[in-house]
VOPAGU-2260 file (C-alpha; in pm, 1 decimal, decimal comma):
REM VOPAGU-2260
SITE   aa  ch    i         X         Y         Z
SITE  MET   A    0    2627,3   -1480,2     205,1
SITE  TYR   A    1    2520,5   -1416,0    -153,3
SITE  HIS   A    2    2300,8   -1723,9    -145,7
SITE  GLU   A    3    2123,6   -1595,4     166,9
SITE  MET   A    4    2057,5   -1262,4      -1,3
SITE  ALA   A    5    1933,2   -1431,8    -316,8
SITE  THR   A    6    1670,7   -1629,2    -124,7
SITE  GLN   A    7    1525,4   -1320,6      44,1
SITE  PRO   A    8    1209,6   -1196,6    -127,7
SITE  THR   A    9    1240,7    -870,5    -313,1
SITE  TYR   A   10     951,4    -630,8    -343,3
SITE  GLN   A   11     891,0    -339,8    -573,4
SITE  LEU   A   12     754,3     -19,8    -426,8
SITE  LYS   A   13     417,7     -68,7    -595,6
SITE  ASP   A   14     385,5    -415,1    -436,5
SITE  ILE   A   15     477,6    -287,1     -90,4
SITE  VAL   A   16     238,7       6,5    -113,0
SITE  GLY   A   17     -37,9    -218,1    -244,4
SITE  ARG   A   18      -4,7    -468,7      37,8
SITE  ASN   A   19       4,2    -192,9     296,8
SITE  ILE   A   20    -304,2     -23,9     149,8
SITE  VAL   A   21    -501,8    -349,5     159,3
SITE  ALA   A   22    -398,0    -422,2     517,4
SITE  ALA   A   23    -480,4     -71,2     641,3
SITE  ARG   A   24    -807,9     -51,2     449,6
SITE  GLU   A   25    -928,0    -385,1     583,5
SITE  THR   A   26    -813,9    -303,7     939,0
SITE  GLN   A   27   -1017,4      16,0     924,3
SITE  GLY   A   28   -1319,3    -165,9     783,9
SITE  LEU   A   29   -1326,4      29,4     459,2
SITE  THR   A   30   -1437,6    -105,7     123,8
SITE  GLN   A   31   -1249,8     -24,0    -193,7
SITE  HIS   A   32   -1544,4     195,6    -289,6
SITE  GLU   A   33   -1527,3     391,3      36,6
SITE  LEU   A   34   -1152,6     438,8      -2,6
SITE  ALA   A   35   -1193,7     549,4    -363,6
SITE  THR   A   36   -1460,5     800,6    -264,7
SITE  ALA   A   37   -1249,4     940,6      18,7
SITE  LEU   A   38    -953,3     984,2    -216,6
SITE  ASP   A   39   -1164,5    1112,8    -508,4
SITE  THR   A   40   -1059,4     832,9    -740,4
SITE  SER   A   41   -1211,2     521,5    -895,9
SITE  VAL   A   42   -1255,1     176,3    -748,0
SITE  SER   A   43   -1057,4      32,9   -1039,7
SITE  ARG   A   44    -765,0     259,1    -952,3
SITE  VAL   A   45    -775,0     147,8    -586,0
SITE  SER   A   46    -789,0    -212,4    -704,2
SITE  GLY   A   47    -485,2    -148,8    -924,0
SITE  TRP   A   48    -291,8      -8,0    -628,6
SITE  GLU   A   49    -380,8    -305,9    -414,1
SITE  ARG   A   50    -276,6    -552,6    -684,1
SITE  GLY   A   51      54,4    -373,9    -731,8
SITE  LYS   A   52     -23,5    -263,2   -1085,5
SITE  HIS   A   53      67,9      99,7   -1010,6
SITE  THR   A   54     118,7     335,3    -718,3
SITE  PRO   A   55    -107,4     620,9    -616,0
SITE  ARG   A   56     -12,1     956,2    -767,0
SITE  ASN   A   57     -63,9    1124,8    -431,9
SITE  LEU   A   58     103,7     897,6    -178,6
SITE  GLN   A   59      68,3    1159,7      94,3
SITE  ALA   A   60    -311,3    1165,1      60,0
SITE  VAL   A   61    -317,1     786,7     104,2
SITE  ALA   A   62     -79,9     808,5     401,6
SITE  ASP   A   63    -294,4    1084,1     555,6
SITE  LEU   A   64    -613,3     880,7     523,8
SITE  LEU   A   65    -493,8     531,7     610,9
SITE  PHE   A   66    -181,1     586,0     822,0
SITE  ASP   A   67    -248,3     911,9    1008,4
SITE  GLY   A   68      -3,2    1086,8     778,1
SITE  ASP   A   69     278,9     837,8     845,0
SITE  MET   A   70     444,3     799,5     504,6
SITE  ALA   A   71     699,8     556,7     651,7
SITE  ALA   A   72     419,0     318,0     746,2
SITE  LEU   A   73     276,3     329,1     393,9
SITE  LEU   A   74     618,8     257,9     243,0
SITE  ALA   A   75     739,9       1,3     500,1
SITE  SER   A   76     847,0    -328,2     347,8
SITE  PRO   A   77     681,8    -645,9     480,6
SITE  GLU   A   78     996,5    -736,4     676,7
SITE  VAL   A   79     994,7    -399,2     852,7
SITE  ALA   A   80     619,1    -389,8     904,0
SITE  ALA   A   81     610,2    -737,8    1059,7
């Protein structure tokens, strides 16, 4: 049992959020620049989110824009989202 758990990938929140932001942004046909403009932030900050370097300060604003306000969708791990 422990061995099975040890082989499962583990994700940090910033990685999960980053992957979900990329997927939603690309699905909606937005560029990083368009997303940055809509959220009143910089392209480098959006890039950092998407690479899992840090999480957005205002997660709800991101959820509102990309996930119709669904915070659970923004925070869903890859296993749950699949």
